[in-house]
C-alpha positions in Angstrom: 99.2 144.8 103.9 96.5 142.3 104.3 93.5 143.6 106.5 92.3 141.2 109.3 88.9 140.7 107.7 90.6 139.3 104.6 93.0 136.9 106.3 90.8 133.8 105.9 90.0 134.3 102.2 93.6 135.4 101.5 95.1 132.3 103.1 92.6 129.9 101.5 93.3 131.3 98.1 97.0 131.5 98.5 97.8 128.2 100.3 94.9 125.9 99.7 93.6 126.9 96.3 97.1 126.4 94.7 97.8 123.2 96.5 98.8 120.3 94.3 99.1 116.7 95.8 101.6 115.9 93.0 104.1 118.3 94.6 104.2 116.4 97.9 107.5 115.3 99.4 107.9 111.7 100.6 107.1 112.9 104.1 103.9 114.6 102.9 102.8 111.5 100.9 103.3 109.3 104.0 101.3 111.8 106.2 98.6 111.9 103.6 98.3 108.0 103.6 98.3 107.9 107.4 95.6 110.7 107.6 93.3 108.5 105.6 93.3 105.7 108.2 90.5 106.0 110.7 91.7 106.7 114.3 88.4 106.8 116.1 88.7 105.9 119.8 85.8 104.9 121.9 86.4 107.8 124.4 86.7 110.5 121.8 84.3 113.3 122.4 83.6 116.2 120.0 84.9 119.6 120.9 82.2 122.2 121.5 82.2 125.6 119.9 82.9 127.1 123.4 86.0 124.9 123.9 87.3 125.9 120.5 86.5 129.6 121.2 88.4 129.5 124.4 91.4 127.8 122.8 91.5 130.3 119.9 91.1 133.3 122.2 94.0 132.1 124.3 96.3 132.4 121.2 96.4 136.2 121.6 96.7 138.8 118.8 100.3 139.9 119.3 102.1 136.6 119.5 104.5 135.2 117.0 103.1 132.5 114.6 103.5 128.9 115.6 105.1 126.1 113.5 102.4 126.4 110.9 103.3 130.1 110.3 99.8 131.3 111.0 99.5 134.1 113.6 96.9 133.8 116.4 94.9 136.8 115.1 94.2 134.9 111.9 92.8 132.0 113.8 90.7 134.4 115.9 89.4 136.2 112.8 88.5 133.0 111.0 86.8 131.6 114.1 84.8 134.8 114.4 83.6 134.4 110.8 83.0 130.7 110.8 82.8 129.2 114.4 80.8 126.1 113.4 83.1 125.4 110.5 86.3 125.7 112.6 84.8 123.5 115.3 83.8 120.9 112.7 87.3 121.1 111.3 88.9 120.4 114.7 86.4 117.6 115.3 87.2 116.1 112.0 90.8 115.7 113.2 89.9 113.6 116.2 
């Protein structure tokens, strides 16, 4: 069993470290191309750490994972370890 304090490193090593762009499906290739196009809007405002904290906290520990397969407790644990990084990650998606 994976302990909560190791969720972040475990998932990074398991899912990101072994990631290979050459294994993408056509859908993933198209998404990758679209993700490279700037989508900045004039009214976009960066999320604050507090806003991300509230969103992550609302996920709850005992809820089923979402479509991404990642349980809320993993998001909570990672945010607790790296709040500024997680906030920057979400702001990078704007």
